[in-house]
C-alpha positions in Angstrom: 78.1 95.5 -11.4 76.0 95.7 -14.4 76.5 92.0 -15.1 75.3 90.9 -11.6 72.3 93.1 -11.9 71.4 91.5 -15.2 71.6 88.0 -13.6 69.2 89.0 -10.9 66.8 90.4 -13.4 66.8 87.1 -15.4 66.3 85.0 -12.3 63.3 87.2 -11.3 61.8 86.8 -14.7 62.0 83.0 -14.6 60.4 82.9 -11.2 57.6 85.2 -12.4 57.0 82.9 -15.5 56.9 79.6 -13.4 53.3 78.7 -12.3 52.8 78.8 -8.6 52.6 75.4 -6.8 50.4 74.5 -3.9 51.2 72.2 -1.0 48.4 69.8 -2.2 49.9 69.5 -5.6 53.3 68.9 -4.3 52.3 66.4 -1.7 52.2 62.6 -2.6 48.8 60.8 -2.6 47.7 59.3 0.7 47.8 55.6 1.2 44.0 55.1 0.8 44.1 57.2 -2.4 47.1 55.4 -3.9 45.8 52.8 -6.4 48.5 50.3 -5.5 47.8 50.6 -1.8 44.1 50.3 -2.5 44.6 47.1 -4.5 46.7 45.6 -1.8 44.1 46.5 0.8 41.3 44.8 -1.2 43.4 41.7 -1.7 44.1 41.4 2.0 40.4 41.8 2.8 39.5 39.1 0.3 42.0 36.7 1.7 40.6 37.3 5.2 37.1 36.6 4.1 38.1 33.4 2.3 39.9 32.2 5.4 36.9 33.0 7.6 34.6 31.1 5.2 37.0 28.1 5.2 37.0 28.1 9.0 33.2 28.1 9.1 33.1 25.2 6.5 35.5 23.2 8.5 33.4 23.8 11.7 30.1 22.6 10.0 31.6 19.3 8.7 30.5 16.3 10.9 33.2 14.3 12.5 33.8 10.9 10.7 32.1 7.9 12.3 34.3 5.4 14.1 34.3 1.8 13.2 32.0 0.8 16.1 29.3 3.4 15.3 29.4 2.5 11.6 29.1 -1.2 12.4 26.1 -0.5 14.8 24.4 1.6 12.2 24.8 -1.1 9.5 23.6 -3.8 12.0 20.4 -1.8 12.6 19.8 -1.3 8.9 20.2 -5.1 8.2 18.0 -6.0 11.1 15.2 -3.7 9.9 15.5 -5.2 6.4 15.3 -8.7 7.8 12.2 -7.9 9.8 10.5 -6.3 6.9 11.3 -9.3 4.7 10.0 -11.7 7.4 6.8 -9.7 7.7 6.3 -9.7 3.9 6.9 -13.5 3.8 4.4 -14.1 6.6 1.8 -12.0 4.9 2.4 -14.0 1.6 2.1 -17.3 3.4 -1.2 -16.3 5.0 -2.5 -15.0 1.7 -1.5 -18.2 -0.1 -3.2 -20.3 2.6 -6.4 -18.3 2.2 -6.3 -18.6 -1.5 -5.7 -22.4 -1.3 -8.6 -22.8 1.1 -10.9 -20.7 -1.1 -9.9 -22.8 -4.1 -10.6 -26.0 -2.2 -14.1 -24.7 -1.2 -14.9 -23.8 -4.8 -13.9 -27.2 -5.9 -15.9 -28.9 -3.2 -19.0 -26.7 -4.1 -18.7 -27.7 -7.7 -18.6 -31.4 -6.9 -21.5 -31.2 -4.5 -23.7 -29.4 -7.0 -23.1 -32.2 -9.5 -24.0 -34.8 -6.9 -27.2 -33.1 -5.8 -29.3 -34.2 -8.9 -28.2 -37.8 -8.2 -29.5 -37.5 -4.6 -32.8 -36.0 -5.9 -33.3 -38.9 -8.3 -32.7 -41.4 -5.6 -35.2 -39.8 -3.4 -37.8 -39.7 -6.2 -37.2 -43.4 -6.8 -37.7 -44.1 -3.1 -40.9 -42.1 -3.0 -42.3 -44.1 -5.9 -41.2 -47.5 -4.7 -43.7 -49.9 -3.2 -43.3 -52.1 -0.1 -42.9 -55.2 -2.3 -40.1 -53.6 -4.4 -37.0 -55.3 -3.2 -34.8 -52.8 -5.2 -35.9 -50.1 -2.8 -33.7 -51.4 -0.1 -30.6 -51.1 -2.3 -31.6 -47.6 -3.5 -32.2 -46.6 0.1 -28.7 -47.9 1.1 -27.0 -45.9 -1.7 -28.9 -42.8 -0.8 -28.0 -43.0 2.8 -24.3 -43.5 2.0 -24.2 -40.4 -0.3 -25.9 -38.3 2.2 -23.4 -39.4 4.9 -20.5 -38.5 2.7 -21.9 -35.1 2.0 -22.5 -34.5 5.8 -18.9 -35.4 6.6 -17.8 -32.7 4.1 -19.9 -30.0 5.7 -23.0 -30.4 3.6 -26.4 -30.4 5.3 -29.9 -30.5 3.7 -33.0 -28.7 5.0 -36.7 -29.3 4.3 -38.7 -26.1 4.8 -42.2 -27.6 4.5 -44.6 -25.7 6.7 -42.2 -22.8 7.3 -42.6 -19.2 6.2 -41.2 -18.5 2.7 -37.8 -17.0 2.8 -36.4 -15.8 -0.5 -32.8 -16.2 0.7 -33.4 -19.9 1.5 -36.3 -20.9 -0.8 -37.0 -20.8 -4.5 -40.8 -20.6 -5.3 -41.7 -22.7 -8.3 -45.4 -22.0 -8.1 -48.1 -20.8 -5.8 -51.3 -22.6 -4.7 -54.2 -21.7 -2.5 -55.0 -24.1 0.3 -57.7 -23.8 2.9 -56.4 -23.4 6.5 -52.9 -22.5 5.3 -51.5 -19.1 6.0 -50.5 -17.1 3.0 -46.7 -17.3 2.3 -46.3 -20.7 3.9 -44.4 -23.4 2.1 -46.9 -26.2 1.1 -44.7 -28.6 -0.7 -41.0 -29.2 -1.2 -40.1 -30.3 -4.7 -36.3 -30.4 -4.1 -34.7 -30.0 -0.7 -32.2 -27.2 0.0 -28.5 -27.7 0.9 -26.0 -25.7 2.8 -22.2 -25.9 2.7 -20.5 -24.8 5.9 -23.4 -22.5 6.7 -23.7 -21.0 3.2 -26.6 -21.8 1.0 -25.4 -24.1 -1.7 -28.8 -24.6 -3.3 -32.1 -23.1 -2.2 -35.0 -25.4 -1.6 -37.5 -25.4 -4.5 -41.0 -25.1 -3.1 -44.7 -24.5 -3.7 -46.0 -21.5 -1.7 -49.5 -20.8 -0.5 -50.8 -17.8 -2.4 
């Protein structure tokens, strides 16, 4: 009897020394609080996000062209390139033609300017020739042939005697007063003026009433 009572006393002492436990301490952590479960949940969410992004990327990609569409697109590109090349060549051809024409006009102008003093000298010889001078007929023939050649090439001469002085067409060598003549009128023409295709090649050199 004494032995059993002693066993009960020792058991009560152990129970009094053991710290009390609560239900919260004894319970296992919930799934959301468990680190392993939390890691698995995050991995699942990441995989779902990647899958969604992959689906969106696949939806944005354009469908590949078929052979007919690709061939039509290439045809349009080549056709546009050919048209641009043709337009560039046409512009080049026109520009080259204009440059060649301008070069020809410059060459003609230079040649005519060199011939004009010869024409002036022939005219002076004719003015000083007498009726008995038989050489005047030959000079007159040469003069008329040169003037005709110039005319066939677009050169025309003008004699402004009696006209109003025009600085764009005339070059005043001197001024002279003359009774009955209006001031600014061309009294005498020392050298006739010449035009080439409507442009003044050489102004007429004149004496003006002052």
